[in-house]
TIKEBA-986129 format. One record per atom (N, C-alpha, C): residue in three letters; atom name; residue number from 1; chain; x, y, z. Coordinates in steps of 0.1 Angstrom, whole numbers, padded with zeros to 4 digits. Example, Ala and Ser with C-alpha at 12.3 -4.5 7.8 and 13.67 -1.06 7.14 Angstrom:
> ALA; N; 1; A; 0132; -0057; 0078
> ALA; CA; 1; A; 0123; -0045; 0078
> ALA; C; 1; A; 0132; -0033; 0078
> SER; N; 2; A; 0128; -0022; 0071
> SER; CA; 2; A; 0137; -0011; 0071
> SER; C; 2; A; 0129; 0000; 0079
REM end
This chain:
> MET; N; 1; A; 0949; -0529; 0447
> MET; CA; 1; A; 0934; -0528; 0450
> MET; C; 1; A; 0926; -0534; 0438
> PHE; N; 2; A; 0919; -0542; 0441
> PHE; CA; 2; A; 0915; -0548; 0429
> PHE; C; 2; A; 0899; -0548; 0430
> CYS; N; 3; A; 0889; -0541; 0417
> CYS; CA; 3; A; 0879; -0541; 0417
> CYS; C; 3; A; 0876; -0549; 0408
> PRO; N; 4; A; 0864; -0551; 0415
> PRO; CA; 4; A; 0855; -0561; 0403
> PRO; C; 4; A; 0848; -0554; 0392
> PRO; N; 5; A; 0847; -0560; 0384
> PRO; CA; 5; A; 0841; -0548; 0371
> PRO; C; 5; A; 0825; -0549; 0374
> PRO; N; 6; A; 0821; -0539; 0371
> PRO; CA; 6; A; 0805; -0532; 0374
> PRO; C; 6; A; 0799; -0541; 0371
> ARG; N; 7; A; 0787; -0546; 0376
> ARG; CA; 7; A; 0776; -0552; 0375
> ARG; C; 7; A; 0767; -0549; 0365
> LYS; N; 8; A; 0763; -0551; 0352
> LYS; CA; 8; A; 0754; -0544; 0347
> LYS; C; 8; A; 0742; -0548; 0345
> HIS; N; 9; A; 0731; -0537; 0349
> HIS; CA; 9; A; 0722; -0538; 0354
> HIS; C; 9; A; 0711; -0535; 0343
> HIS; N; 10; A; 0699; -0538; 0343
> HIS; CA; 10; A; 0696; -0535; 0328
> HIS; C; 10; A; 0685; -0523; 0334
> ALA; N; 11; A; 0688; -0510; 0326
> ALA; CA; 11; A; 0680; -0498; 0327
> ALA; C; 11; A; 0665; -0497; 0327
> ARG; N; 12; A; 0658; -0497; 0334
> ARG; CA; 12; A; 0643; -0491; 0328
> ARG; C; 12; A; 0645; -0481; 0318
> VAL; N; 13; A; 0634; -0479; 0310
> VAL; CA; 13; A; 0626; -0465; 0304
> VAL; C; 13; A; 0616; -0463; 0307
> LEU; N; 14; A; 0620; -0448; 0311
> LEU; CA; 14; A; 0607; -0443; 0313
> LEU; C; 14; A; 0600; -0436; 0305
> PRO; N; 15; A; 0588; -0433; 0303
> PRO; CA; 15; A; 0578; -0424; 0291
> PRO; C; 15; A; 0588; -0412; 0291
> ALA; N; 16; A; 0585; -0410; 0280
> ALA; CA; 16; A; 0589; -0393; 0275
> ALA; C; 16; A; 0588; -0385; 0282
> ILE; N; 17; A; 0597; -0376; 0281
> ILE; CA; 17; A; 0590; -0364; 0287
> ILE; C; 17; A; 0590; -0352; 0270
> VAL; N; 18; A; 0577; -0342; 0264
> VAL; CA; 18; A; 0575; -0340; 0252
> VAL; C; 18; A; 0576; -0325; 0259
> HIS; N; 19; A; 0581; -0313; 0255
> HIS; CA; 19; A; 0584; -0305; 0257
> HIS; C; 19; A; 0577; -0297; 0244
> PRO; N; 20; A; 0576; -0290; 0248
> PRO; CA; 20; A; 0565; -0278; 0236
> PRO; C; 20; A; 0577; -0275; 0222
> THR; N; 21; A; 0573; -0275; 0211
> THR; CA; 21; A; 0578; -0274; 0202
> THR; C; 21; A; 0577; -0261; 0200
> GLN; N; 22; A; 0596; -0259; 0194
> GLN; CA; 22; A; 0599; -0243; 0194
> GLN; C; 22; A; 0595; -0244; 0175
> HIS; N; 23; A; 0589; -0233; 0173
> HIS; CA; 23; A; 0584; -0231; 0161
> HIS; C; 23; A; 0592; -0219; 0157
> ASP; N; 24; A; 0600; -0221; 0146
> ASP; CA; 24; A; 0604; -0213; 0136
> ASP; C; 24; A; 0600; -0208; 0124
> VAL; N; 25; A; 0598; -0193; 0119
> VAL; CA; 25; A; 0590; -0188; 0108
> VAL; C; 25; A; 0605; -0184; 0098
> ILE; N; 26; A; 0599; -0189; 0087
> ILE; CA; 26; A; 0610; -0175; 0079
> ILE; C; 26; A; 0594; -0175; 0069
> PRO; N; 27; A; 0600; -0160; 0066
> PRO; CA; 27; A; 0593; -0152; 0059
> PRO; C; 27; A; 0594; -0149; 0045
> HIS; N; 28; A; 0581; -0151; 0033
> HIS; CA; 28; A; 0582; -0152; 0024
> HIS; C; 28; A; 0574; -0144; 0020
> THR; N; 29; A; 0575; -0132; 0015
> THR; CA; 29; A; 0564; -0119; 0011
> THR; C; 29; A; 0565; -0120; -0003
> GLN; N; 30; A; 0552; -0122; -0003
> GLN; CA; 30; A; 0547; -0119; -0016
> GLN; C; 30; A; 0540; -0107; -0024
> GLU; N; 31; A; 0547; -0099; -0031
> GLU; CA; 31; A; 0535; -0082; -0032
> GLU; C; 31; A; 0524; -0083; -0043
> TYR; N; 32; A; 0515; -0078; -0041
> TYR; CA; 32; A; 0501; -0076; -0050
> TYR; C; 32; A; 0501; -0066; -0057
> ILE; N; 33; A; 0499; -0062; -0063
> ILE; CA; 33; A; 0490; -0046; -0066
> ILE; C; 33; A; 0475; -0053; -0073
> VAL; N; 34; A; 0468; -0041; -0064
> VAL; CA; 34; A; 0457; -0045; -0064
> VAL; C; 34; A; 0453; -0028; -0068
> PRO; N; 35; A; 0446; -0031; -0081
> PRO; CA; 35; A; 0438; -0016; -0093
> PRO; C; 35; A; 0423; -0008; -0082
> GLU; N; 36; A; 0426; 0001; -0075
> GLU; CA; 36; A; 0415; 0003; -0068
> GLU; C; 36; A; 0412; 0019; -0076
> ILE; N; 37; A; 0398; 0019; -0077
> ILE; CA; 37; A; 0391; 0028; -0091
> ILE; C; 37; A; 0384; 0039; -0083
> HIS; N; 38; A; 0386; 0053; -0079
> HIS; CA; 38; A; 0372; 0062; -0078
> HIS; C; 38; A; 0365; 0068; -0084
> PRO; N; 39; A; 0360; 0064; -0091
> PRO; CA; 39; A; 0353; 0073; -0108
> PRO; C; 39; A; 0349; 0088; -0097
> ARG; N; 40; A; 0350; 0096; -0104
> ARG; CA; 40; A; 0345; 0113; -0099
> ARG; C; 40; A; 0339; 0120; -0113
> HIS; N; 41; A; 0327; 0128; -0112
> HIS; CA; 41; A; 0323; 0132; -0124
> HIS; C; 41; A; 0316; 0148; -0118
> THR; N; 42; A; 0320; 0158; -0125
> THR; CA; 42; A; 0319; 0162; -0123
> THR; C; 42; A; 0307; 0172; -0135
> THR; N; 43; A; 0293; 0180; -0132
> THR; CA; 43; A; 0288; 0185; -0141
> THR; C; 43; A; 0287; 0204; -0142
> VAL; N; 44; A; 0290; 0213; -0151
> VAL; CA; 44; A; 0287; 0222; -0147
> VAL; C; 44; A; 0274; 0226; -0156
> LEU; N; 45; A; 0267; 0232; -0146
> LEU; CA; 45; A; 0250; 0233; -0151
> LEU; C; 45; A; 0253; 0249; -0155
> ASN; N; 46; A; 0249; 0255; -0165
> ASN; CA; 46; A; 0248; 0264; -0167
> ASN; C; 46; A; 0233; 0272; -0166
> ARG; N; 47; A; 0231; 0278; -0157
> ARG; CA; 47; A; 0213; 0286; -0157
> ARG; C; 47; A; 0215; 0299; -0161
> GLN; N; 48; A; 0200; 0297; -0169
> GLN; CA; 48; A; 0195; 0311; -0176
> GLN; C; 48; A; 0182; 0312; -0172
> VAL; N; 49; A; 0179; 0323; -0157
> VAL; CA; 49; A; 0167; 0329; -0155
> VAL; C; 49; A; 0156; 0336; -0159
> PHE; N; 50; A; 0150; 0339; -0170
> PHE; CA; 50; A; 0141; 0347; -0175
> PHE; C; 50; A; 0130; 0353; -0164
> ASN; N; 51; A; 0135; 0363; -0159
> ASN; CA; 51; A; 0124; 0369; -0150
> ASN; C; 51; A; 0116; 0374; -0155
> HIS; N; 52; A; 0100; 0373; -0157
> HIS; CA; 52; A; 0089; 0381; -0167
> HIS; C; 52; A; 0084; 0392; -0155
> VAL; N; 53; A; 0087; 0402; -0163
> VAL; CA; 53; A; 0081; 0415; -0152
> VAL; C; 53; A; 0068; 0424; -0160
> HIS; N; 54; A; 0057; 0417; -0155
> HIS; CA; 54; A; 0044; 0424; -0161
> HIS; C; 54; A; 0040; 0437; -0161
> SER; N; 55; A; 0037; 0448; -0169
> SER; CA; 55; A; 0035; 0455; -0166
> SER; C; 55; A; 0021; 0460; -0171
> PHE; N; 56; A; 0008; 0469; -0169
> PHE; CA; 56; A; 0001; 0470; -0173
> PHE; C; 56; A; -0001; 0481; -0177
> PRO; N; 57; A; 0002; 0491; -0187
> PRO; CA; 57; A; -0003; 0504; -0192
> PRO; C; 57; A; -0018; 0507; -0197
> HIS; N; 58; A; -0022; 0516; -0197
> HIS; CA; 58; A; -0034; 0517; -0196
> HIS; C; 58; A; -0036; 0529; -0201
> THR; N; 59; A; -0047; 0530; -0208
> THR; CA; 59; A; -0047; 0544; -0220
> THR; C; 59; A; -0060; 0546; -0219
> VAL; N; 60; A; -0068; 0559; -0216
> VAL; CA; 60; A; -0082; 0563; -0220
> VAL; C; 60; A; -0084; 0573; -0233
> SER; N; 61; A; -0093; 0567; -0236
> SER; CA; 61; A; -0098; 0575; -0248
> SER; C; 61; A; -0110; 0584; -0247
> GLN; N; 62; A; -0115; 0594; -0253
> GLN; CA; 62; A; -0128; 0596; -0249
> GLN; C; 62; A; -0137; 0601; -0263
> GLN; N; 63; A; -0147; 0598; -0268
> GLN; CA; 63; A; -0151; 0600; -0280
> GLN; C; 63; A; -0168; 0610; -0273
> GLN; N; 64; A; -0168; 0614; -0283
> GLN; CA; 64; A; -0181; 0624; -0282
> GLN; C; 64; A; -0189; 0624; -0293
> GLN; N; 65; A; -0202; 0620; -0287
> GLN; CA; 65; A; -0216; 0619; -0295
> GLN; C; 65; A; -0224; 0632; -0296
> VAL; N; 66; A; -0228; 0630; -0309
> VAL; CA; 66; A; -0237; 0642; -0314
> VAL; C; 66; A; -0247; 0636; -0321
> ILE; N; 67; A; -0255; 0640; -0311
> ILE; CA; 67; A; -0276; 0632; -0320
> ILE; C; 67; A; -0286; 0644; -0323
> SER; N; 68; A; -0286; 0643; -0339
> SER; CA; 68; A; -0294; 0650; -0346
> SER; C; 68; A; -0309; 0642; -0349
> ARG; N; 69; A; -0319; 0649; -0345
> ARG; CA; 69; A; -0330; 0648; -0343
> ARG; C; 69; A; -0340; 0656; -0352
> GLN; N; 70; A; -0347; 0647; -0360
> GLN; CA; 70; A; -0356; 0653; -0368
> GLN; C; 70; A; -0371; 0651; -0368
> PHE; N; 71; A; -0376; 0662; -0369
> PHE; CA; 71; A; -0393; 0660; -0369
> PHE; C; 71; A; -0400; 0668; -0377
> TYR; N; 72; A; -0409; 0655; -0379
> TYR; CA; 72; A; -0421; 0658; -0394
> TYR; C; 72; A; -0434; 0657; -0388
> GLN; N; 73; A; -0440; 0670; -0396
> GLN; CA; 73; A; -0454; 0672; -0391
> GLN; C; 73; A; -0462; 0660; -0402
> PRO; N; 74; A; -0475; 0654; -0391
> PRO; CA; 74; A; -0476; 0645; -0401
> PRO; C; 74; A; -0488; 0655; -0413
> PRO; N; 75; A; -0491; 0646; -0420
> PRO; CA; 75; A; -0504; 0645; -0434
> PRO; C; 75; A; -0507; 0656; -0431
> GLY; N; 76; A; -0515; 0665; -0435
> GLY; CA; 76; A; -0527; 0674; -0435
> GLY; C; 76; A; -0528; 0685; -0440
> PRO; N; 77; A; -0541; 0693; -0434
> PRO; CA; 77; A; -0536; 0708; -0437
> PRO; C; 77; A; -0520; 0713; -0437
> PRO; N; 78; A; -0519; 0726; -0444
> PRO; CA; 78; A; -0511; 0729; -0438
> PRO; C; 78; A; -0512; 0736; -0425
> THR; N; 79; A; -0501; 0738; -0415
> THR; CA; 79; A; -0504; 0747; -0407
> THR; C; 79; A; -0495; 0765; -0407
> PRO; N; 80; A; -0504; 0771; -0403
> PRO; CA; 80; A; -0492; 0786; -0412
> PRO; C; 80; A; -0489; 0788; -0398
> VAL; N; 81; A; -0472; 0790; -0400
> VAL; CA; 81; A; -0461; 0795; -0393
> VAL; C; 81; A; -0457; 0807; -0395
> ALA; N; 82; A; -0458; 0817; -0381
> ALA; CA; 82; A; -0453; 0830; -0382
> ALA; C; 82; A; -0445; 0832; -0381
> GLY; N; 83; A; -0442; 0843; -0395
> GLY; CA; 83; A; -0428; 0847; -0397
> GLY; C; 83; A; -0423; 0836; -0408
> ALA; N; 84; A; -0431; 0829; -0415
> ALA; CA; 84; A; -0430; 0820; -0422
> ALA; C; 84; A; -0423; 0827; -0439
> MET; N; 85; A; -0426; 0838; -0436
> MET; CA; 85; A; -0426; 0843; -0448
> MET; C; 85; A; -0409; 0850; -0450
> ALA; N; 86; A; -0410; 0853; -0436
> ALA; CA; 86; A; -0392; 0860; -0436
> ALA; C; 86; A; -0381; 0852; -0441
> GLY; N; 87; A; -0385; 0837; -0438
> GLY; CA; 87; A; -0373; 0831; -0443
> GLY; C; 87; A; -0363; 0824; -0427
> PRO; N; 88; A; -0359; 0815; -0433
> PRO; CA; 88; A; -0344; 0812; -0423
> PRO; C; 88; A; -0336; 0824; -0422
> GLY; N; 89; A; -0332; 0821; -0406
> GLY; CA; 89; A; -0323; 0833; -0405
> GLY; C; 89; A; -0324; 0833; -0393
> PHE; N; 90; A; -0313; 0843; -0382
> PHE; CA; 90; A; -0313; 0841; -0374
> PHE; C; 90; A; -0324; 0849; -0361
> GLY; N; 91; A; -0331; 0848; -0353
> GLY; CA; 91; A; -0340; 0851; -0346
> GLY; C; 91; A; -0354; 0848; -0351
> ALA; N; 92; A; -0351; 0842; -0363
> ALA; CA; 92; A; -0368; 0842; -0370
> ALA; C; 92; A; -0369; 0827; -0370
> PRO; N; 93; A; -0376; 0823; -0367
> PRO; CA; 93; A; -0386; 0806; -0368
> PRO; C; 93; A; -0383; 0800; -0378
> GLY; N; 94; A; -0373; 0785; -0377
> GLY; CA; 94; A; -0377; 0780; -0391
> GLY; C; 94; A; -0361; 0776; -0386
> TYR; N; 95; A; -0357; 0768; -0398
> TYR; CA; 95; A; -0341; 0764; -0394
> TYR; C; 95; A; -0333; 0769; -0385
> GLY; N; 96; A; -0331; 0760; -0374
> GLY; CA; 96; A; -0319; 0766; -0369
> GLY; C; 96; A; -0330; 0777; -0355
> GLY; N; 97; A; -0343; 0773; -0358
> GLY; CA; 97; A; -0348; 0784; -0348
> GLY; C; 97; A; -0353; 0767; -0335
> PRO; N; 98; A; -0368; 0772; -0332
> PRO; CA; 98; A; -0371; 0761; -0322
> PRO; C; 98; A; -0372; 0747; -0325
> GLY; N; 99; A; -0370; 0735; -0315
> GLY; CA; 99; A; -0368; 0723; -0320
> GLY; C; 99; A; -0354; 0720; -0321
> TYR; N; 100; A; -0346; 0727; -0326
> TYR; CA; 100; A; -0335; 0721; -0334
> TYR; C; 100; A; -0323; 0729; -0321
> GLY; N; 101; A; -0313; 0718; -0319
> GLY; CA; 101; A; -0298; 0726; -0308
> GLY; C; 101; A; -0305; 0722; -0293
> ARG; N; 102; A; -0298; 0733; -0289
> ARG; CA; 102; A; -0305; 0734; -0274
> ARG; C; 102; A; -0313; 0738; -0272
> SER; N; 103; A; -0322; 0734; -0258
> SER; CA; 103; A; -0329; 0736; -0252
> SER; C; 103; A; -0330; 0740; -0242
> VAL; N; 104; A; -0336; 0748; -0232
> VAL; CA; 104; A; -0337; 0752; -0216
> VAL; C; 104; A; -0333; 0741; -0209
> GLY; N; 105; A; -0340; 0726; -0212
> GLY; CA; 105; A; -0336; 0716; -0204
> GLY; C; 105; A; -0325; 0711; -0205
> GLY; N; 106; A; -0318; 0708; -0215
> GLY; CA; 106; A; -0307; 0707; -0221
> GLY; C; 106; A; -0314; 0703; -0235
> TRP; N; 107; A; -0300; 0689; -0244
> TRP; CA; 107; A; -0303; 0683; -0253
> TRP; C; 107; A; -0322; 0677; -0255
> LEU; N; 108; A; -0326; 0677; -0273
> LEU; CA; 108; A; -0339; 0674; -0270
> LEU; C; 108; A; -0338; 0661; -0275
REM end
């Protein structure tokens, strides 16, 4: 049997079908050192506290006052004094007699 050679037909070209791109990743890692500084400071506080306690001591003193009064007779004729001839002494008028020292109502 004899087959004739195939007839050549011109093929029609259709639009291309674009498929999604395949994505390949080749990792390349570069490491970096980043210095991070966290400063800290501690202050030691030595505290001195002075507590002032006030006291009020009180003293008492006593004084005694002695008053000596002298009286003079105004100038003029002499006045006779009873018992003047007896001189000063106990119970006799004169020095230490009336007008000197304690009286009936208190000090003169």
